[in-house]
C-alpha positions in Angstrom: -59.6 49.9 86.0 -62.0 50.8 88.9 -59.0 49.5 91.3 -56.1 51.0 90.0 -59.3 54.3 90.0 -58.8 52.9 93.8 -55.5 52.8 93.7 -55.1 56.5 92.4 -52.7 55.5 89.3 -53.0 57.6 86.3 -54.3 56.5 82.9 -51.7 55.6 82.0 -49.5 53.8 84.5 -53.5 52.0 85.0 -53.2 51.5 81.5 -49.2 49.9 81.3 -50.3 48.1 84.5 -54.1 46.7 82.9 -52.4 45.4 80.3 -49.1 44.1 81.8 -51.2 41.3 82.7 -53.0 39.9 79.9 -51.1 39.0 76.6 -52.9 41.0 73.8 -53.3 44.9 75.0 -57.0 45.4 76.8 -56.9 49.2 78.2 -55.8 51.5 75.8 -55.4 55.2 77.3 -59.2 56.5 75.8 -60.6 53.5 77.0 -59.5 54.2 80.6 -59.2 58.0 80.7 -63.4 57.3 79.9 -64.1 55.3 82.3 -62.2 57.3 85.6 -63.8 60.2 84.6 -67.4 57.6 85.1 -65.4 57.2 87.9 -64.7 60.6 89.6 -68.3 61.7 88.9 -69.3 59.3 90.6 -70.6 56.5 89.1 -69.5 53.4 89.3 -71.9 51.7 88.4 -69.9 48.3 86.0 -72.4 47.8 83.5 -72.6 48.2 79.8 -74.3 50.4 79.2 -76.7 49.8 75.9 -76.3 51.4 72.9 -78.6 50.5 70.4 -79.2 49.8 66.7 -78.1 53.2 64.9 -80.2 54.7 63.3 -80.8 54.0 59.1 -79.0 55.9 57.0 -82.0 55.9 54.2 -85.0 56.6 54.7 -87.5 53.3 53.5 -90.8 55.1 51.8 -88.1 57.7 50.0 -86.9 54.4 49.7 -89.2 52.8 47.8 -91.0 56.0 46.2 -87.2 56.0 44.7 -88.4 52.8 43.1 -91.4 53.0 42.8 -90.4 56.1 39.8 -87.5 53.6 38.2 -87.8 50.6 38.5 -84.4 50.0 36.8 -82.1 51.5 39.0 -79.2 48.9 40.5 -78.6 48.6 44.0 -74.7 50.8 43.2 -76.7 53.0 42.5 -79.2 54.0 44.9 -76.5 52.9 47.0 -74.0 55.4 45.1 -77.5 57.9 45.3 -77.3 57.6 49.2 -73.7 57.4 50.1 -75.1 53.8 51.7 -73.0 50.3 51.1 -74.5 47.8 48.2 -75.8 45.9 51.6 -78.1 48.6 53.0 -80.0 49.2 50.4 -80.3 44.9 49.7 -81.9 45.4 53.2 -83.9 48.0 52.7 -85.7 47.3 49.3 -86.0 43.7 51.2 -88.2 45.0 53.7 -90.0 47.3 51.9 -90.8 43.9 49.5 
């Protein structure tokens, strides 16, 4: 993408050129546009930026209090209550013991 940017290609031209080299589609308009924007700002650093882990969607303290009030709630019911997956609830329950 940096090569395509430096040679003055448009986003669409860059996508076509990059994808013509590979068997599978590796470049999309959105990806190339994002990199070109970065290059236009003068940032030519090609290292991956750490995105970190996503923030948890369930407060473990609130979940613990809910379970203490009514320990008969199933993981499925709790997942519906907190609008998260059942696996998220199971993971939090395991963390809080």
